[in-house]
A tleap script that builds the chain and sets N, CA, C and O, in Angstrom:
source leaprc.protein.ff14SB
mol = sequence {
  NGLN VAL GLN LEU VAL GLU SER ALA VAL GLY
  LEU VAL GLN ALA GLY GLY PRO LEU ARG LEU
  SER CYS ALA ALA SER GLY ARG PRO PHE SER
  ARG SER ALA MET GLY TRP PHE ARG GLN SER
  ARG GLY MET GLU ARG GLU PHE VAL ALA ALA
  ILE SER TRP THR GLY ASP ILE THR TYR TYR
  ALA ASP SER VAL LYS GLY ARG PHE THR VAL
  SER ARG ASP ASN ALA LYS ASN THR VAL TYR
  LEU GLN MET ASN THR LEU LYS PRO GLU ASP
  THR ALA VAL TYR TYR CYS ALA ALA ASP THR
  SER ARG LEU SER VAL LEU ALA GLU ARG TYR
  ASP TYR TRP GLY GLN GLY THR GLN VAL THR
  VAL SER CSER
}
set mol.1.N position { 116.819 48.104 56.816 }
set mol.1.CA position { 117.565 46.405 56.416 }
set mol.1.C position { 117.788 46.047 57.807 }
set mol.1.O position { 118.168 46.791 58.711 }
set mol.2.N position { 117.534 44.950 57.854 }
set mol.2.CA position { 118.109 43.880 59.130 }
set mol.2.C position { 118.623 42.871 58.840 }
set mol.2.O position { 117.865 41.994 58.426 }
set mol.3.N position { 120.017 42.574 58.923 }
set mol.3.CA position { 120.463 41.239 58.573 }
set mol.3.C position { 120.248 40.244 60.415 }
set mol.3.O position { 120.215 40.662 61.572 }
set mol.4.N position { 120.165 39.046 59.889 }
set mol.4.CA position { 119.971 38.155 61.080 }
set mol.4.C position { 120.661 36.651 60.760 }
set mol.4.O position { 120.660 35.852 59.824 }
set mol.5.N position { 121.259 36.751 62.125 }
set mol.5.CA position { 122.192 35.427 61.431 }
set mol.5.C position { 121.955 34.530 62.775 }
set mol.5.O position { 122.330 35.023 63.839 }
set mol.6.N position { 121.329 33.191 62.781 }
set mol.6.CA position { 121.715 32.468 63.480 }
set mol.6.C position { 122.815 31.920 64.056 }
set mol.6.O position { 123.966 32.048 63.638 }
set mol.7.N position { 122.348 31.098 65.348 }
set mol.7.CA position { 123.964 30.330 65.305 }
set mol.7.C position { 123.779 29.146 65.159 }
set mol.7.O position { 122.680 28.607 65.292 }
set mol.8.N position { 125.014 28.473 64.813 }
set mol.8.CA position { 125.348 26.989 64.332 }
set mol.8.C position { 124.789 26.070 65.127 }
set mol.8.O position { 124.663 26.355 66.318 }
set mol.9.N position { 124.428 25.037 64.735 }
set mol.9.CA position { 124.091 24.066 65.873 }
set mol.9.C position { 124.083 22.802 65.407 }
set mol.9.O position { 124.143 22.649 64.187 }
set mol.10.N position { 124.016 21.752 66.201 }
set mol.10.CA position { 123.955 20.219 65.548 }
set mol.10.C position { 123.178 19.439 66.060 }
set mol.10.O position { 121.976 19.697 65.983 }
set mol.11.N position { 123.515 18.536 66.574 }
set mol.11.CA position { 122.680 17.495 67.155 }
set mol.11.C position { 122.409 17.392 68.710 }
set mol.11.O position { 123.348 17.694 69.445 }
set mol.12.N position { 121.075 16.948 69.348 }
set mol.12.CA position { 121.754 17.003 70.783 }
set mol.12.C position { 120.373 16.078 71.468 }
set mol.12.O position { 119.260 16.258 70.973 }
set mol.13.N position { 120.528 15.240 72.456 }
set mol.13.CA position { 119.719 14.332 72.947 }
set mol.13.C position { 118.323 14.684 73.550 }
set mol.13.O position { 118.020 15.540 74.381 }
set mol.14.N position { 117.707 13.943 73.009 }
set mol.14.CA position { 115.958 14.231 73.599 }
set mol.14.C position { 115.712 14.441 75.431 }
set mol.14.O position { 115.708 13.442 76.151 }
set mol.15.N position { 115.625 15.081 75.696 }
set mol.15.CA position { 115.282 15.565 77.168 }
set mol.15.C position { 116.366 16.578 77.507 }
set mol.15.O position { 116.455 16.863 78.702 }
set mol.16.N position { 117.315 17.246 76.554 }
set mol.16.CA position { 118.603 17.951 76.728 }
set mol.16.C position { 117.952 19.271 76.361 }
set mol.16.O position { 116.841 19.406 75.848 }
set mol.17.N position { 119.091 20.540 76.813 }
set mol.17.CA position { 118.864 21.455 76.545 }
set mol.17.C position { 119.567 22.472 75.421 }
set mol.17.O position { 120.771 22.215 75.446 }
set mol.18.N position { 119.327 23.413 74.550 }
set mol.18.CA position { 119.647 23.689 73.705 }
set mol.18.C position { 119.675 25.430 73.189 }
set mol.18.O position { 118.677 25.770 72.554 }
set mol.19.N position { 120.358 26.122 73.341 }
set mol.19.CA position { 119.867 27.920 73.396 }
set mol.19.C position { 120.367 28.220 72.001 }
set mol.19.O position { 121.534 28.116 71.625 }
set mol.20.N position { 119.507 28.538 71.410 }
set mol.20.CA position { 119.545 29.347 69.741 }
set mol.20.C position { 120.233 30.794 70.007 }
set mol.20.O position { 120.088 31.485 71.016 }
set mol.21.N position { 120.963 31.068 68.939 }
set mol.21.CA position { 121.304 33.081 69.689 }
set mol.21.C position { 121.248 33.181 68.130 }
set mol.21.O position { 121.803 32.476 67.288 }
set mol.22.N position { 120.230 34.506 67.954 }
set mol.22.CA position { 120.678 35.257 66.118 }
set mol.22.C position { 120.439 36.865 66.196 }
set mol.22.O position { 119.475 37.616 66.347 }
set mol.23.N position { 122.063 37.001 65.980 }
set mol.23.CA position { 122.649 38.402 66.060 }
set mol.23.C position { 121.963 39.267 65.173 }
set mol.23.O position { 121.716 38.678 64.121 }
set mol.24.N position { 121.555 40.452 65.190 }
set mol.24.CA position { 121.119 41.550 64.394 }
set mol.24.C position { 121.771 42.238 63.803 }
set mol.24.O position { 122.873 42.096 64.333 }
set mol.25.N position { 121.926 43.318 62.589 }
set mol.25.CA position { 122.653 43.993 62.333 }
set mol.25.C position { 121.504 45.046 61.375 }
set mol.25.O position { 120.459 44.796 60.775 }
set mol.26.N position { 122.146 46.057 61.553 }
set mol.26.CA position { 121.478 46.777 60.254 }
set mol.26.C position { 120.416 47.761 60.909 }
set mol.26.O position { 120.636 48.508 61.862 }
set mol.27.N position { 119.451 47.644 60.348 }
set mol.27.CA position { 117.987 48.685 60.936 }
set mol.27.C position { 118.296 48.594 63.044 }
set mol.27.O position { 118.771 47.602 63.598 }
set mol.28.N position { 117.938 49.662 63.650 }
set mol.28.CA position { 117.860 49.267 65.125 }
set mol.28.C position { 117.299 47.792 65.635 }
set mol.28.O position { 116.072 47.724 65.706 }
set mol.29.N position { 117.697 47.159 65.828 }
set mol.29.CA position { 117.345 45.723 66.319 }
set mol.29.C position { 116.322 46.380 67.853 }
set mol.29.O position { 115.368 45.654 68.135 }
set mol.30.N position { 116.454 47.257 68.481 }
set mol.30.CA position { 116.001 47.186 69.614 }
set mol.30.C position { 114.462 47.631 69.261 }
set mol.30.O position { 113.653 47.476 70.176 }
set mol.31.N position { 114.019 48.128 68.120 }
set mol.31.CA position { 112.489 48.532 67.638 }
set mol.31.C position { 112.123 47.719 66.935 }
set mol.31.O position { 111.389 48.069 66.012 }
set mol.32.N position { 112.418 46.557 67.054 }
set mol.32.CA position { 111.698 45.611 66.157 }
set mol.32.C position { 111.551 44.400 67.032 }
set mol.32.O position { 112.482 43.940 67.693 }
set mol.33.N position { 110.103 43.811 67.000 }
set mol.33.CA position { 110.153 42.568 67.882 }
set mol.33.C position { 110.661 41.533 67.058 }
set mol.33.O position { 110.886 41.707 65.860 }
set mol.34.N position { 110.846 40.482 67.641 }
set mol.34.CA position { 111.713 39.443 67.456 }
set mol.34.C position { 110.697 37.926 67.008 }
set mol.34.O position { 109.475 37.843 67.125 }
set mol.35.N position { 111.227 37.315 66.714 }
set mol.35.CA position { 110.168 35.848 66.497 }
set mol.35.C position { 111.001 34.901 65.886 }
set mol.35.O position { 111.840 35.188 65.032 }
set mol.36.N position { 110.727 33.511 66.414 }
set mol.36.CA position { 111.344 32.156 66.231 }
set mol.36.C position { 110.057 31.804 65.570 }
set mol.36.O position { 108.921 32.255 65.713 }
set mol.37.N position { 110.743 30.513 64.512 }
set mol.37.CA position { 109.615 29.864 63.710 }
set mol.37.C position { 111.215 28.552 63.486 }
set mol.37.O position { 112.433 28.449 63.632 }
set mol.38.N position { 109.858 27.762 63.002 }
set mol.38.CA position { 110.283 26.266 63.059 }
set mol.38.C position { 110.029 25.975 61.678 }
set mol.38.O position { 109.146 26.626 61.119 }
set mol.39.N position { 110.769 24.953 60.929 }
set mol.39.CA position { 110.035 23.725 59.496 }
set mol.39.C position { 110.660 22.925 59.710 }
set mol.39.O position { 111.847 23.025 60.019 }
set mol.40.N position { 110.018 21.893 59.601 }
set mol.40.CA position { 110.531 20.201 59.629 }
set mol.40.C position { 110.065 19.934 58.215 }
set mol.40.O position { 109.056 20.314 57.622 }
set mol.41.N position { 111.232 19.064 57.784 }
set mol.41.CA position { 110.884 18.285 56.447 }
set mol.41.C position { 109.498 18.073 56.219 }
set mol.41.O position { 108.928 17.391 57.071 }
set mol.42.N position { 108.893 18.456 55.364 }
set mol.42.CA position { 107.609 18.536 54.541 }
set mol.42.C position { 106.336 18.790 55.031 }
set mol.42.O position { 105.280 18.284 54.651 }
set mol.43.N position { 106.576 19.883 56.192 }
set mol.43.CA position { 105.620 20.550 56.852 }
set mol.43.C position { 105.893 22.151 56.601 }
set mol.43.O position { 106.968 22.426 56.068 }
set mol.44.N position { 104.899 23.361 56.983 }
set mol.44.CA position { 104.751 24.398 56.851 }
set mol.44.C position { 105.958 24.627 57.854 }
set mol.44.O position { 106.538 23.788 58.543 }
set mol.45.N position { 106.155 25.850 57.760 }
set mol.45.CA position { 106.842 26.618 58.700 }
set mol.45.C position { 105.724 26.837 59.723 }
set mol.45.O position { 104.549 27.066 59.437 }
set mol.46.N position { 106.241 26.735 60.951 }
set mol.46.CA position { 105.230 27.105 62.199 }
set mol.46.C position { 106.389 28.196 63.104 }
set mol.46.O position { 107.582 28.493 63.057 }
set mol.47.N position { 105.293 28.498 63.829 }
set mol.47.CA position { 105.526 29.842 64.749 }
set mol.47.C position { 106.238 28.826 66.152 }
set mol.47.O position { 106.047 27.630 66.370 }
set mol.48.N position { 106.983 29.689 66.837 }
set mol.48.CA position { 107.266 28.624 67.820 }
set mol.48.C position { 107.120 29.963 69.265 }
set mol.48.O position { 106.458 29.780 70.287 }
set mol.49.N position { 108.013 31.366 68.913 }
set mol.49.CA position { 107.896 31.969 70.237 }
set mol.49.C position { 107.942 33.504 69.618 }
set mol.49.O position { 108.107 33.680 68.411 }
set mol.50.N position { 107.855 34.093 70.120 }
set mol.50.CA position { 108.111 35.671 69.795 }
set mol.50.C position { 108.337 36.713 71.350 }
set mol.50.O position { 108.247 36.378 72.531 }
set mol.51.N position { 108.706 38.271 70.616 }
set mol.51.CA position { 109.208 38.660 71.831 }
set mol.51.C position { 108.865 40.639 71.616 }
set mol.51.O position { 109.136 40.985 70.466 }
set mol.52.N position { 108.578 41.304 72.124 }
set mol.52.CA position { 108.204 42.292 71.737 }
set mol.52.C position { 109.772 43.090 72.081 }
set mol.52.O position { 110.689 42.625 72.759 }
set mol.53.N position { 109.722 44.417 71.378 }
set mol.53.CA position { 110.941 44.972 71.368 }
set mol.53.C position { 111.514 45.411 72.753 }
set mol.53.O position { 112.656 45.870 72.789 }
set mol.54.N position { 110.832 45.302 73.808 }
set mol.54.CA position { 110.878 45.784 74.993 }
set mol.54.C position { 111.068 44.676 75.654 }
set mol.54.O position { 111.507 44.680 76.804 }
set mol.55.N position { 110.793 43.715 75.074 }
set mol.55.CA position { 111.151 42.405 75.858 }
set mol.55.C position { 110.332 42.032 76.852 }
set mol.55.O position { 110.670 40.981 77.396 }
set mol.56.N position { 109.127 42.675 77.370 }
set mol.56.CA position { 108.206 42.610 78.588 }
set mol.56.C position { 107.027 41.607 77.691 }
set mol.56.O position { 106.364 40.776 78.313 }
set mol.57.N position { 106.894 41.748 76.515 }
set mol.57.CA position { 105.841 40.499 75.927 }
set mol.57.C position { 106.124 39.775 75.451 }
set mol.57.O position { 107.063 40.078 74.715 }
set mol.58.N position { 105.695 38.274 75.362 }
set mol.58.CA position { 106.436 37.041 74.801 }
set mol.58.C position { 105.089 36.048 74.598 }
set mol.58.O position { 104.277 35.796 75.488 }
set mol.59.N position { 105.045 35.525 73.156 }
set mol.59.CA position { 104.007 34.889 72.854 }
set mol.59.C position { 104.465 32.984 72.632 }
set mol.59.O position { 105.495 32.900 71.963 }
set mol.60.N position { 104.120 32.118 72.893 }
set mol.60.CA position { 104.945 31.020 72.624 }
set mol.60.C position { 103.744 29.659 72.080 }
set mol.60.O position { 102.618 29.590 72.572 }
set mol.61.N position { 104.134 28.891 71.252 }
set mol.61.CA position { 102.894 28.002 70.547 }
set mol.61.C position { 102.943 27.166 71.531 }
set mol.61.O position { 104.000 26.934 72.118 }
set mol.62.N position { 101.597 26.496 71.901 }
set mol.62.CA position { 101.483 25.388 72.702 }
set mol.62.C position { 102.084 24.211 72.677 }
set mol.62.O position { 102.125 23.512 73.690 }
set mol.63.N position { 102.542 23.897 71.708 }
set mol.63.CA position { 103.844 22.870 71.773 }
set mol.63.C position { 105.308 23.062 72.691 }
set mol.63.O position { 106.125 22.179 72.952 }
set mol.64.N position { 105.338 24.079 72.967 }
set mol.64.CA position { 106.761 24.770 73.927 }
set mol.64.C position { 106.629 25.333 74.825 }
set mol.64.O position { 107.472 25.484 75.709 }
set mol.65.N position { 105.136 25.927 74.781 }
set mol.65.CA position { 104.771 26.619 76.155 }
set mol.65.C position { 104.988 25.962 77.537 }
set mol.65.O position { 104.330 25.031 78.002 }
set mol.66.N position { 105.976 26.578 78.086 }
set mol.66.CA position { 107.026 25.636 79.723 }
set mol.66.C position { 108.179 24.875 79.318 }
set mol.66.O position { 108.867 24.291 80.154 }
set mol.67.N position { 108.470 24.841 77.902 }
set mol.67.CA position { 109.590 24.046 77.981 }
set mol.67.C position { 110.887 25.146 77.107 }
set mol.67.O position { 112.064 24.787 77.137 }
set mol.68.N position { 110.447 26.549 76.326 }
set mol.68.CA position { 110.543 27.268 75.660 }
set mol.68.C position { 110.928 28.758 76.099 }
set mol.68.O position { 109.940 29.490 76.143 }
set mol.69.N position { 111.831 29.217 76.350 }
set mol.69.CA position { 111.973 30.825 76.781 }
set mol.69.C position { 112.673 31.327 75.374 }
set mol.69.O position { 113.403 30.875 74.492 }
set mol.70.N position { 112.098 32.353 75.666 }
set mol.70.CA position { 112.405 33.654 74.087 }
set mol.70.C position { 112.989 34.725 75.010 }
set mol.70.O position { 112.602 34.718 76.179 }
set mol.71.N position { 113.812 35.577 74.646 }
set mol.71.CA position { 114.840 37.029 75.632 }
set mol.71.C position { 115.513 37.481 74.575 }
set mol.71.O position { 115.756 36.773 73.598 }
set mol.72.N position { 115.833 38.588 74.680 }
set mol.72.CA position { 116.614 39.574 74.030 }
set mol.72.C position { 117.724 40.086 74.820 }
set mol.72.O position { 117.674 39.939 76.042 }
set mol.73.N position { 118.934 40.793 74.168 }
set mol.73.CA position { 119.389 41.843 74.859 }
set mol.73.C position { 120.038 42.972 73.652 }
set mol.73.O position { 120.945 42.993 72.820 }
set mol.74.N position { 119.024 43.800 74.117 }
set mol.74.CA position { 119.044 44.958 72.961 }
set mol.74.C position { 120.463 45.328 72.959 }
set mol.74.O position { 120.995 45.555 71.872 }
set mol.75.N position { 121.040 45.403 73.885 }
set mol.75.CA position { 122.719 46.059 74.411 }
set mol.75.C position { 123.700 44.982 73.023 }
set mol.75.O position { 124.755 45.455 72.602 }
set mol.76.N position { 123.371 44.082 72.660 }
set mol.76.CA position { 123.823 43.233 71.944 }
set mol.76.C position { 123.460 42.742 70.662 }
set mol.76.O position { 124.067 41.894 70.009 }
set mol.77.N position { 122.407 43.351 70.353 }
set mol.77.CA position { 121.322 43.145 69.237 }
set mol.77.C position { 121.249 41.582 69.148 }
set mol.77.O position { 121.640 41.030 68.120 }
set mol.78.N position { 120.838 40.973 70.031 }
set mol.78.CA position { 121.114 39.339 69.957 }
set mol.78.C position { 119.691 39.300 70.722 }
set mol.78.O position { 119.151 40.151 71.428 }
set mol.79.N position { 119.206 37.787 70.263 }
set mol.79.CA position { 117.730 37.297 70.619 }
set mol.79.C position { 118.037 36.048 71.071 }
set mol.79.O position { 118.845 35.422 70.385 }
set mol.80.N position { 117.569 35.486 72.120 }
set mol.80.CA position { 118.151 33.799 71.876 }
set mol.80.C position { 116.377 33.000 72.073 }
set mol.80.O position { 115.261 33.445 72.342 }
set mol.81.N position { 116.768 32.067 71.861 }
set mol.81.CA position { 115.627 31.219 72.424 }
set mol.81.C position { 116.483 29.719 73.411 }
set mol.81.O position { 117.206 28.814 72.994 }
set mol.82.N position { 115.998 30.019 74.741 }
set mol.82.CA position { 116.336 28.727 75.651 }
set mol.82.C position { 115.251 27.341 75.289 }
set mol.82.O position { 114.081 27.385 75.667 }
set mol.83.N position { 115.641 26.482 74.741 }
set mol.83.CA position { 115.089 25.187 74.598 }
set mol.83.C position { 115.614 24.215 75.580 }
set mol.83.O position { 116.705 23.653 75.670 }
set mol.84.N position { 114.132 24.157 76.559 }
set mol.84.CA position { 114.345 22.473 77.499 }
set mol.84.C position { 113.776 21.542 76.971 }
set mol.84.O position { 113.024 21.649 76.002 }
set mol.85.N position { 114.192 20.075 77.791 }
set mol.85.CA position { 113.245 18.911 77.506 }
set mol.85.C position { 112.883 19.100 76.153 }
set mol.85.O position { 111.800 19.367 75.633 }
set mol.86.N position { 114.010 18.907 75.689 }
set mol.86.CA position { 113.883 19.085 73.954 }
set mol.86.C position { 113.022 17.202 73.661 }
set mol.86.O position { 112.965 16.250 74.439 }
set mol.87.N position { 112.420 17.374 72.023 }
set mol.87.CA position { 111.636 16.338 72.206 }
set mol.87.C position { 112.211 15.962 70.925 }
set mol.87.O position { 112.632 16.951 70.324 }
set mol.88.N position { 112.424 14.489 70.095 }
set mol.88.CA position { 112.829 14.278 68.784 }
set mol.88.C position { 111.366 15.446 67.866 }
set mol.88.O position { 111.623 16.030 66.814 }
set mol.89.N position { 110.416 15.514 68.330 }
set mol.89.CA position { 109.442 16.255 67.209 }
set mol.89.C position { 110.073 17.662 67.031 }
set mol.89.O position { 109.905 18.365 66.034 }
set mol.90.N position { 110.860 18.007 68.177 }
set mol.90.CA position { 111.440 19.703 67.705 }
set mol.90.C position { 112.446 19.565 66.710 }
set mol.90.O position { 113.136 20.431 66.172 }
set mol.91.N position { 112.412 18.173 66.537 }
set mol.91.CA position { 113.424 18.618 65.304 }
set mol.91.C position { 112.903 19.464 63.757 }
set mol.91.O position { 111.846 19.352 63.137 }
set mol.92.N position { 114.473 20.562 63.392 }
set mol.92.CA position { 113.714 21.137 62.603 }
set mol.92.C position { 114.656 22.267 62.024 }
set mol.92.O position { 115.836 22.366 62.358 }
set mol.93.N position { 114.243 22.821 61.432 }
set mol.93.CA position { 115.300 24.097 60.722 }
set mol.93.C position { 114.338 25.569 61.444 }
set mol.93.O position { 113.255 26.062 61.128 }
set mol.94.N position { 115.286 25.892 62.453 }
set mol.94.CA position { 114.663 27.058 62.916 }
set mol.94.C position { 115.196 28.429 62.557 }
set mol.94.O position { 116.347 28.828 62.385 }
set mol.95.N position { 113.897 29.095 62.488 }
set mol.95.CA position { 114.270 30.578 61.666 }
set mol.95.C position { 114.375 31.853 62.927 }
set mol.95.O position { 113.480 31.944 63.768 }
set mol.96.N position { 115.117 32.435 62.927 }
set mol.96.CA position { 114.551 34.062 63.331 }
set mol.96.C position { 113.990 34.870 62.500 }
set mol.96.O position { 114.246 34.582 61.332 }
set mol.97.N position { 113.416 35.647 62.621 }
set mol.97.CA position { 112.425 37.021 62.090 }
set mol.97.C position { 112.612 38.242 62.965 }
set mol.97.O position { 112.788 38.312 64.181 }
set mol.98.N position { 112.537 39.085 62.140 }
set mol.98.CA position { 112.378 40.477 62.315 }
set mol.98.C position { 110.926 41.414 61.923 }
set mol.98.O position { 110.670 41.724 60.760 }
set mol.99.N position { 110.177 41.740 62.923 }
set mol.99.CA position { 108.966 42.622 62.444 }
set mol.99.C position { 109.036 43.683 63.014 }
set mol.99.O position { 108.893 43.911 64.215 }
set mol.100.N position { 109.361 44.691 61.805 }
set mol.100.CA position { 109.547 46.134 62.563 }
set mol.100.C position { 108.796 46.845 62.774 }
set mol.100.O position { 109.125 47.938 63.235 }
set mol.101.N position { 107.373 46.515 62.512 }
set mol.101.CA position { 106.147 46.909 62.865 }
set mol.101.C position { 105.128 47.022 63.779 }
set mol.101.O position { 104.475 48.006 64.124 }
set mol.102.N position { 105.059 45.082 64.353 }
set mol.102.CA position { 104.283 44.827 65.526 }
set mol.102.C position { 104.759 43.256 66.120 }
set mol.102.O position { 105.416 42.493 65.412 }
set mol.103.N position { 104.435 42.992 67.167 }
set mol.103.CA position { 104.151 41.583 67.313 }
set mol.103.C position { 103.443 40.785 66.702 }
set mol.103.O position { 102.264 41.030 66.451 }
set mol.104.N position { 104.146 39.496 66.297 }
set mol.104.CA position { 102.986 38.812 65.901 }
set mol.104.C position { 103.251 37.527 65.864 }
set mol.104.O position { 104.421 37.158 65.968 }
set mol.105.N position { 102.175 36.579 65.704 }
set mol.105.CA position { 102.560 35.140 65.412 }
set mol.105.C position { 102.633 34.607 63.993 }
set mol.105.O position { 102.961 33.467 63.665 }
set mol.106.N position { 102.348 35.408 63.362 }
set mol.106.CA position { 102.202 35.219 61.747 }
set mol.106.C position { 103.694 35.932 60.883 }
set mol.106.O position { 104.296 36.993 60.722 }
set mol.107.N position { 103.725 34.383 60.484 }
set mol.107.CA position { 104.954 34.450 59.602 }
set mol.107.C position { 104.834 35.773 58.501 }
set mol.107.O position { 105.598 36.737 58.504 }
set mol.108.N position { 103.742 35.578 57.614 }
set mol.108.CA position { 103.755 36.806 56.980 }
set mol.108.C position { 103.641 37.914 57.042 }
set mol.108.O position { 103.603 38.590 56.013 }
set mol.109.N position { 103.558 38.418 58.177 }
set mol.109.CA position { 103.827 39.943 59.300 }
set mol.109.C position { 105.267 40.087 59.393 }
set mol.109.O position { 105.690 41.188 59.746 }
set mol.110.N position { 106.066 39.186 59.142 }
set mol.110.CA position { 107.712 39.369 59.545 }
set mol.110.C position { 108.461 40.211 58.317 }
set mol.110.O position { 108.294 39.798 57.170 }
set mol.111.N position { 109.263 41.360 58.544 }
set mol.111.CA position { 110.012 41.210 57.499 }
set mol.111.C position { 111.365 40.915 57.033 }
set mol.111.O position { 111.745 40.959 55.863 }
set mol.112.N position { 111.940 40.661 57.891 }
set mol.112.CA position { 113.126 39.800 57.634 }
set mol.112.C position { 113.414 38.497 58.149 }
set mol.112.O position { 112.604 37.978 58.917 }
set mol.113.N position { 114.488 37.889 57.818 }
set mol.113.CA position { 114.474 36.164 58.246 }
set mol.113.C position { 115.832 36.042 58.285 }
set mol.113.O position { 116.421 36.662 57.400 }
set mol.114.N position { 116.545 35.382 59.107 }
set mol.114.CA position { 117.871 34.703 59.286 }
set mol.114.C position { 117.958 33.573 57.490 }
set mol.114.O position { 117.391 33.692 56.403 }
set mol.115.N position { 118.946 32.605 58.043 }
set mol.115.CA position { 118.857 31.946 56.971 }
set mol.115.C position { 118.541 30.493 57.430 }
set mol.115.O position { 118.210 29.555 56.705 }
set mol.116.N position { 118.697 30.494 58.669 }
set mol.116.CA position { 117.889 29.122 59.609 }
set mol.116.C position { 119.056 28.221 59.846 }
set mol.116.O position { 120.038 28.119 59.111 }
set mol.117.N position { 118.819 27.549 61.014 }
set mol.117.CA position { 119.653 26.817 61.606 }
set mol.117.C position { 118.953 25.260 61.899 }
set mol.117.O position { 117.949 24.965 62.548 }
set mol.118.N position { 119.862 24.456 61.187 }
set mol.118.CA position { 119.163 23.045 61.724 }
set mol.118.C position { 119.235 22.462 63.476 }
set mol.118.O position { 120.284 22.673 64.085 }
set mol.119.N position { 118.426 21.961 63.976 }
set mol.119.CA position { 118.252 21.282 65.030 }
set mol.119.C position { 117.620 20.019 65.359 }
set mol.119.O position { 116.430 19.706 65.319 }
set mol.120.N position { 118.780 19.266 65.736 }
set mol.120.CA position { 118.268 17.559 65.509 }
set mol.120.C position { 117.951 16.857 66.942 }
set mol.120.O position { 118.877 16.407 67.617 }
set mol.121.N position { 116.862 16.798 67.291 }
set mol.121.CA position { 117.010 15.835 68.853 }
set mol.121.C position { 116.962 14.508 68.070 }
set mol.121.O position { 116.527 14.441 66.920 }
set mol.122.N position { 117.413 13.508 68.734 }
set mol.122.CA position { 117.935 12.221 68.775 }
set mol.122.C position { 116.840 11.433 69.830 }
set mol.122.O position { 116.568 12.109 70.822 }
set mol.123.N position { 116.321 10.389 69.768 }
set mol.123.CA position { 115.446 10.255 70.774 }
set mol.123.C position { 116.597 8.580 71.404 }
set mol.123.O position { 116.265 7.944 72.404 }
savepdb mol mol.pdb
quit
């Protein structure tokens, strides 16, 4: 079992930065690939970014490439999503997830999910 808890956030202005954190407990975090997904109201959950358990492989959705950076600190059992140059269309509930078998961009491959945290970007 892996328990995931995202950091609490609120409102941020367009163009600004924000960093999300996801703290993990339970099964060895360092052996799990980690992903970030988001879901806007009325939309399907979509992939945002993912990082291998070693931290040396990362994937990004085209919509965030060059603006978002995923990283992890295995010593702290924490994964981060640094979001820069935020846009109103980035408004969504953001979820972190753990994949205990492989690095993937597919939500259905992830075994454990956090509760989600709301990010609202005002124009």
